[in-house]
N, C-alpha and C positions, 0 to 999 in steps of 0.2 A: 551521608555526604555525597555530592556528585562525584562521578568518576572523572579521571583526567580527560580533558577535551569537552567538558560540559560546564555549564554555568547556571547557577540559580541566583536570582537577585530579587530583592524586595524594593519596590519603588515607594519613595516617600519617607523612608526611615534612614537611619545611619548605618545599619548593619548590612553586610553584603558577603555572600559566599561565592568565591570565584576560583575556578581552576583554569589551567591553560586552555584557551578556547580556540577552535579552528579558525584560521584566517578567513575572513569573508562572512562571519556570523556575528559580528560585534554589535549591530544595532538593528532595530526594526526596519528603519528606512533602507539600510544596506541589504537586509534580508529580502525585502520586497524587490529591490533593484536586481539583486542577484537571482532571485527566484524568477522574476519576470524575464530574465535574459537567458535562462537555462532551458534548452529544448527539453520537453518532457514534463515541465511543471504544469499540471493541469489546474491547480488551485492557488489563488493568490489572496492572502488576507487583505481586506479593504484598507485603503490608506487612512481611513478615519477611525482606526482602532481606538477604543475609548481610553481615556486617561483619568484614572482616579487614584492618585499617588499613594494614598494611605492604605489602599486595599490590594493593589495589583502585585502579584508575585510571578516571576517568569523563570523558565528553565529552557535552555537550549543545549542540544547534544545530538547524539546519533542513536538510532534504533533500527536493528535489522539492516544496517548498512546505509540508512538514509538520514539526512538531516531532520531533526525532530524538534518540536516546540510545544511547550505547555504554558498557558497563561491562566492563572487562578486568582479569583477574588476571594480574599480571606481576611478577616479583621485582625488576626493575630499572626505576627511574623513567625513565632515559634511553631504554631500549629501548621502554617503553610510549609515551613521548612521540613517538619516531620512528614507531612503528606508527600511532598516532592521526593524526599529521601526514600520513602516506600515505593514510589513510582520508579525511581532509578534502580532500586533493587529488583523490582519486578521485570524491568526491561532486561537486566542482566540475566535473570533466571530464564526468561522465555527465549532469549538469544541462544542459550545453551541447548535449547530444544529445536528451534525453528531456523536458525541462521545458516545459510550456505557459506557465509564469510568466515565461519569458525570451524576449524577442522575437528574440534571435539564435540560439536553439537550432535544431537540425536539424528537430525536429518542428514548431516554430513557422514556420520558413521553408517547409517542405513544405506546411503548411496555407495559408500566405499565397500562395504562388506556384503551388501545384498540381504542383510538380516539384522534385526535389532531386537535383542532380548529385553524384556521388562520395560516396554515403552511407557513414558509418563502419561498420566491421565490427560494432561493438556494436549499432547500430541495425538492421543487417541480421539479426543473430542474434536480436534481440528480436522483430522482425517475423516471423521464421520460426516462433517460438513462438506468436505471435498467430495465424498461419495454422493451426498445429497445433490450438490450442484452438477455433478457429472450426470446423474440420472435426469434431473430436470432439464438440462441443456441438450439432452440426447447425445452425450459424449463430447460435446464441444469444449466444455470446461474439464480439462484433464491435467492433473498435476504431474503426470509422468512424462511431460514434454521436455524434461531436462536434457535427454540425449539430442534432441533437435537443437536446443540452445548451444550445446557443445559443438555440434557440427557447424552451425552458422558462425559461432565465435571463432572457431579455428580457421574457417574459410576467410572471413573478413579481417580478423585481427592477427592472424598468424602469418601474414605476408605484408611486407612493406609496400607491395604494389597496390593494395586495397582494391581488389577486383570489383568491377562495376556490377557484375551479375552474381546470382546466388550459387550455392554449392552444386556440384554435379548431381543429376537425378539419382545416380546409383548411391551416392553418399546419403541423400535424403531418404531413399528407400531403406537403407540399412538402419538409419536412425528410427524410422517409423516402425520397424520390426520390434523395437524396444519400447514403443509407446503403447499404452493401453492399461487403463485402470483395472480392467478385469484380471490383470496379471499381478495385482497386489493382494496379498493374503494378510488379513489383519485379525488378530485375536488379542485379548487383554494381556497375554503373556509374550507375544512375539509378533513382529511384522516381517514378512518375507516378500522379496521381489523375485518373481518366478524366473526371470531371464537375466543372465549375467550381462552387465552393462546398463541395466535399467537405472533410472534415477528420478527422484522427485524434486520439485521446486514448489515452495509454498508462497511464492512472492505475490500471487494473485489473491491471497486471503489472509495471510498471517499478520500483516500490518494492521488490517482491520480488527482482527482478533485482539491484538496487543492494545490497540487504541481503546477498545471497549473495556479491557481490563484496567487500564490506567484511569479511565473515567470512573469505574466502580470504586477504585481505591480512593480517589479524590472525594467522591460523594460520601463514602464511609467516614472520611475525615472532616466532614462538615463543609465541603466546598460545593456550593450549589450553582456556581457560575464559572464555567470552565470552557476554554478552547484548547483542545488537544489535537495536535497534528503529528502523527507518528511516522509519516512516510512521504511527505510532500504532496501526496494526492489523496490522502484519507484524513478527513477532519471530523471530529466529534464535538458538538456544541452542547454543553449542559446548561440548561436554563437560558436566561437572557444575559445581555451584557451588564456590567456593573451599573450602568446608568439606566437600566430598565428597558432599553430598546432591544430589538432583535439584532443578532449578529449580522454583519454585512460581509458576504463572501463573494469574491469575484471569480468567475470561471475564465480562465485564460483562453484566448483564441488559438486553436491548434495551428492555424495558418500563420500566426504571428504571436508566439507565446509570451512576448513581453507586453501584450495588449490585453486588457480585460474585455471580454466579449459581452458578458452579461453579469449583472450583480444581483445576488439573491439575498433576501432578508429571511433569516432562519433562527429558530430557537428550539432547543431540545431535539435537534435532528442531527443526522450524520450525512456526510456527502463524500463520494469517491468518484474519481475519473480514471478511466483507462483509455489509453491511446497509443497507437504505434509510434508516434513521435516521442514517446517517453524514452525508449531505448532503440535508437536507430543503428543499424549495422553500416549504413552508408548514407551519403548526404541527402539523397532524394526521399528517404523514408519508405521506399518500396519494400525493403527488407527490414523487418523489426522483430521484436521479441514475443509478440502475441501470435501464436501459430494456429493455423487451421489443421486440426489433427487428421482430417480426411486426406489432405494433400501434402502435408509437411511444409507448406509455404506460409508466409505471413498473411494473416486475415486482412481483408480489405473492404469489408462491408461499409465501414464508416471511418472517419478520421479519429473520432473520440466518442466515448459514451460516458455520461455522468449520471449517477444514481443518488437520489436523496431517500434515506430510509431511517428507521428508528434505531438500527444497529449498524455500527461501522463495518463489522464483519460482513453483514449482508450487503451493504452498499459496495464494499470492496469486491467481494466474490461475484455479485450480480453485475457490476459494471464490466468486470473481466469476462464473465459468461456472455453477456449481451454483445460485447465487441466481437467475440469469435463465433457466436451462434449465427447461422444463416437467418436472415430477416423473417423468412416464412415460419421459423420455429420459435420466434420470440414470444408469441402470445401465451403459449403453455408455460414458459419460464416466468413471465411476468404475473400470470394468474396465481402463482404460488405466493406472491408477495403483494397483495392488493394495496398495502399502505405505501408502497414504494413508488417513486416518480422517476422515470428514466428519460433523459434527453440525449439525443444523438446528433452529432455534427456530421453532416454529409460532406462529400468531397468538394462541393462548391462553397463550403463554409456556412451554409444555412443550418439552423438549429431546429430539430423536430422532436416532438413528444412521441415516444414509443408506446405501443400498446393501445 
């Protein structure tokens, strides 16, 4: 059954499972309106989402702190209900490992204690991918940037004055001393952070990992036409739409996130977008959550990067990596994923193919 704050519904039948749902998530049209109006939403489901009432089953809730959505085409309500219940259980399980919003999660305990005994297989698998992207990006993708986030958050959100400029260089320098994947020691038995005050964030890869897991569960349960959005900027599409056409996914314009800049027709693909406008520390967006680990400041090569790939985890991590990687280094990074397509939005709003 869905957790509180989540809803699963079958369209075209009389049965409906419903829990108390967050305000603002009650209808597809409202979701599109809200998502289009929220700075940082890089992906918008197309307004012509297919309607086949006898087959569509939908779930809305949260995953890793973000509004999430699943749409499944399945001929049997009971079968769809079972599949979605398994997805909800998997979300709960992986949140206990990856979520910074839960004090009891593995990542939260690692950050608090600097050491984690008997890490889960999923955490070890995800961290191995973090290392892979760290190496491919020349160190630009580095999940140890959490101390930088904390410095910027304390600076901008810890004062009512909301300073227009970033933290003092000395504060950034102190945070940078705690950043560095090379200071993370990982074995199957234990994960150690070498320096007191270090911390990891999996926000640039974990939602893609979770989305892939949800898609696998649904396919195992006989769902071959699925739209799974586990993080507002990571979408996995299994098969075609129930009407046989390709899914239509709109990329929001980073300069006006309530407007769709380009519409893509996709099937059996995944898409993720990373952009500084996703989490801004101040109104201009000059200071945001995607940090350049060489300087400790916010990366500014592009406004946004979108990646289309066969895996949501790859799309998620690759879009983050490309956003923070200097443009002269992107060829090596992209060459490791020849099936992926990367689109970058430059500061004038124009869209360019990378690689």
